[in-house]
C-alpha atoms as one frame of an Amber mdcrd trajectory, in Angstrom:
protein
   8.976 -23.132   7.532   9.313 -26.384  10.011   7.275 -25.698  13.107   9.031
 -27.867  16.021   7.625 -29.354  19.361   9.583 -27.331  21.353   8.577 -24.003
  19.086   4.878 -25.141  20.036   5.741 -25.891  23.681   7.493 -22.496  24.137
   4.403 -20.828  22.535   2.383 -22.903  24.857   3.790 -21.023  27.787   2.446
 -18.376  26.926  -1.177 -19.605  27.815  -2.938 -17.995  30.742  -0.496 -14.901
  30.926  -3.087 -11.736  31.434  -2.610  -7.885  30.812  -4.752  -5.317  31.915
  -4.609  -1.468  30.411  -6.684   1.082  31.817  -7.474   4.526  29.670 -10.202
   7.162  29.337 -12.200   6.111  26.356 -11.723   9.522  24.497 -14.643  10.600
  22.420 -12.700  12.326  19.897 -11.108   9.253  19.004 -14.020   7.535  18.953
 -14.925  10.541  16.211 -12.391   9.564  14.166 -13.092   5.873  14.105 -17.002
   6.620  13.312 -15.751   8.721  10.567 -13.100   5.895   9.065 -16.225   3.341
   8.989 -18.759   6.020   7.699 -21.407   6.560  10.176 -22.783   9.143  11.710
 -20.012  11.751  14.221 -22.493  12.320  16.609 -21.037   9.492  18.851 -22.296
  10.675  22.121 -26.008  10.062  20.950 -25.159   6.890  19.214 -22.176   4.923
  19.052 -20.632   3.561  16.215 -20.535  -0.025  15.254 -17.804  -2.016  17.296
 -17.008   0.865  19.042 -14.709  -0.652  21.494 -12.571  -1.235  19.061 -11.028
   2.593  18.695  -9.666   2.086  22.185  -6.762  -0.162  23.862  -4.616   0.219
  20.316  -1.443  -1.607  20.534   1.571   0.808  20.542   5.174   0.172  19.835
   7.949   1.985  19.839   9.586   2.871  16.303  12.432   0.659  16.800   9.998
  -2.592  17.744   8.245  -2.370  14.461   9.093  -5.358  12.251   9.326  -5.680
   8.285   5.723  -6.078   8.214   4.763  -3.329   9.758   3.300  -5.161  12.715
   5.130  -4.971  16.255   7.610  -7.260  16.504   6.824 -10.584  18.248   7.007
 -11.697  21.762   5.774  -9.237  25.041   2.119 -10.390  25.476   1.785 -12.633
  22.649   3.907 -15.475  22.227   7.083 -15.014  19.379   5.330 -17.215  16.819
   7.840 -17.507  13.918   5.201 -18.068  11.147   5.345 -14.813   8.930   1.914
 -14.424   8.277  -0.851 -12.626  10.816  -4.705 -12.729  10.235  -6.967 -11.239
  12.598  -9.074 -14.254  11.595 -12.181 -14.549  13.804 -13.971 -13.151  16.518
 -16.957 -13.718  19.002 -17.955 -10.633  21.434 -20.834 -10.207  24.363 -22.067
  -6.656  24.502 -23.692  -5.273  28.602 -24.041  -1.622  29.038 -22.651   0.867
  26.786 -19.081   2.157  27.245 -19.294   5.771  28.558 -16.735   8.426  27.145
 -14.309  10.092  28.529 -14.266   8.361  31.700 -11.807   5.459  32.542 -12.627
   1.679  31.556  -9.949  -1.475  31.918  -9.371  -4.184  29.587  -8.035  -7.295
  30.966  -6.881  -9.708  28.365  -5.671 -13.280  28.691  -4.114 -15.580  26.234
  -6.417 -18.597  26.168  -4.844 -20.988  23.979  -1.819 -21.603  21.435  -2.771
 -24.407  19.151  -0.881 -26.116  16.360  -2.758 -27.349  12.842  -1.077 -28.058
   9.636  -3.595 -27.193   6.830  -3.564 -26.663   2.808  -1.218 -23.858   3.091
   0.753 -25.471   5.565   1.443 -24.903   9.333  -1.270 -23.152  11.095  -1.023
 -21.639  14.458  -4.141 -20.414  16.383  -4.160 -18.297  18.822  -6.793 -16.985
  20.993  -7.248 -14.292  23.473  -9.969 -13.295  25.608 -10.636  -9.732  26.343
 -12.743  -8.200  28.552 -13.819  -4.233  29.094 -14.965  -3.271  32.073 -16.603
  -0.183  33.810 -17.665   1.501  36.855 -17.660  -2.602  38.261 -19.739  -3.351
  34.939 -18.368  -5.647  31.810 -19.598  -3.639  29.081 -17.735  -6.223  26.215
 -16.400  -9.527  25.892 -14.523 -10.674  23.405 -12.740 -13.973  21.978 -10.327
 -13.069  19.172  -8.537 -15.906  17.041  -5.221 -14.914  15.269  -3.803 -16.958
  12.676   0.066 -17.691  11.786   0.679 -19.308   8.915   3.733 -19.960   6.010
   4.063 -17.285   3.692   2.912 -20.086   0.856   1.892 -19.209  -2.633   0.518
 -16.143  -4.569  -3.021 -15.125  -4.192  -4.653 -15.051  -7.557  -6.353 -12.254
  -8.499  -9.919 -11.914  -7.980 -12.147 -11.678 -11.324 -15.457 -10.040 -11.024
 -18.409 -12.041 -11.888 -21.946 -11.008 -12.412 -24.115 -12.555  -9.709 -27.720
 -11.931  -8.403 -28.004  -8.934  -6.276 -31.191  -8.842  -3.568 -32.968  -5.605
  -2.485 -31.498  -5.269   1.046 -28.062  -5.483  -0.041 -25.922  -2.888   0.877
 -23.093  -2.412  -1.720 -19.354  -1.168   0.010 -16.816  -0.547  -2.290 -13.381
   0.449   0.225 -11.068   2.527  -1.745  -7.378   3.844  -1.121  -7.862   6.465
   1.310 -10.649   4.205   3.646  -7.688   1.939   4.175  -5.707   4.574   5.030
  -8.173   6.319   7.367  -9.024   3.223   8.913  -5.502   2.033   9.427  -4.689
   5.687  11.285  -7.729   5.499  13.705  -7.009   1.661  14.917  -2.920   2.859
  14.926  -2.453  -0.499  12.417   0.200   0.182  10.728   0.747  -3.997   8.434
   1.784  -2.621   5.362  -0.759  -4.934   3.361  -3.246  -2.134   3.587  -1.214
   0.790   2.231   2.192  -0.399   0.873   1.329  -1.793  -2.549   4.334  -3.072
  -3.789   5.106  -4.665  -0.499   1.407  -6.446  -0.499   2.114  -7.354  -3.784
   6.113  -8.364  -3.794   6.253  -9.493  -0.412   3.043 -11.405   0.741   2.244
 -12.195  -3.325  -1.312 -10.724  -2.756  -3.026  -9.268  -6.080  -3.801  -5.625
  -4.335  -3.964  -3.977  -1.009  -6.145  -6.013   0.944  -9.015  -4.517   3.338
  -8.464  -4.873   6.862 -10.477  -7.643   8.630 -12.565  -5.919  11.426 -12.881
  -3.197   8.567 -15.331  -5.625   7.000 -16.616  -6.981  10.226 -17.551  -3.011
  11.157 -19.071  -2.717   7.950 -21.077  -6.030   8.521 -22.379  -4.978  12.105
 -23.821  -1.801  10.875 -25.508  -3.762   8.583 -27.014  -5.690  11.227 -27.802
  -2.087  13.029 -30.236  -1.303  10.541 -33.769  -0.386  11.629 -32.748   0.547
  15.112 -31.923  -3.343  16.257 -28.865  -3.583  18.615 -27.129  -6.566  18.771
 -25.833  -8.336  22.230 -24.075 -10.767  20.562 -21.668 -10.620  17.199 -19.687
 -12.880  16.139 -17.808 -13.242  12.462 -15.368 -15.666  10.834 -12.768 -14.230
   8.062 -13.201 -16.485   4.861 -11.008 -14.863   1.991  -9.498 -11.463   1.626
 -10.882  -8.830  -0.195  -9.135  -6.277  -2.050  -9.079  -2.429  -2.373 -11.265
  -1.009  -5.209 -13.402  -3.721  -5.459 -17.310  -3.904  -4.482 -18.610  -5.931
  -1.616 -22.266  -7.055  -0.764 -23.046  -6.750   2.611 -26.173  -8.985   3.368
 -28.517 -10.420   5.626 -29.584 -13.976   5.514 -32.038 -15.570   7.628 -31.529
 -16.430  11.361 -29.518 -13.367  12.449 -26.956 -14.109   9.846 -25.065 -11.593
   7.290 -22.696 -12.132   4.971 -19.969 -10.015   3.057 -19.776 -11.304  -0.440
 -16.752 -10.299  -2.609 -16.912  -9.026  -6.251 -16.545 -12.754  -7.506 -19.484
 -14.325  -5.318 -17.418 -15.710  -3.110 -18.411 -15.127   0.407 -15.506 -12.997
   2.279 -16.897 -12.730   5.691 -19.543 -14.800   7.777 -20.804 -13.746  10.797
 -23.954 -14.575  13.032 -25.954 -12.141  15.441 -28.199 -11.801  18.607 -30.657
  -8.940  19.712
């Protein structure tokens, strides 16, 4: 698919667009989120990893859903025409804990729309800033990078390969039920996470794709081991992870954490500050 200068100029006209949403942070919704990522359900005592992702979920009417399950393009985000959309990276800073069953407001701003050409063809990188404010305090600040790209070719099947594990590694093997539950609690209807024929035939994947935010939440959980609480967390998705294949969650030196696929390749890299 060809991206024209007029397309890019049109999409860049969204830069600076702002959206504000206020809602009550429902403790039951957060309990379901904790269950979906495999963390304790006593959310009133300790909130689950990346708890803010349980709130301010995108809601689109049934007639506004596209063929891939995502909401149709346009509205707050620009109507980028490239067919594949991925949550590629995020940088978060945390302030006071969110207070449950009380109102909070998320202010979102389109910060940048950039065009690049990569090995897989045309790329559009969309940068969006989010701030969650409650009672006058900024509780979460997050900058997300969303990538749009051409359809490209099929993704080869991942062939497991033996590689050394370390004593502190955690092993995570997400199942179809795990994917369904995470899709449900985040209201994510992208078909690559639950519709196997679509994922394989239409998007060229060898299996159901694990949500990038799901992997990020598991890495954040690993970073919290021993009672540590990150004040900053950033991650970058490197390669897809597929349902039923094991992932090692590993802590390296210097506050770096990695999700390593069963073939030894990094799937996600995260950096943490305490």
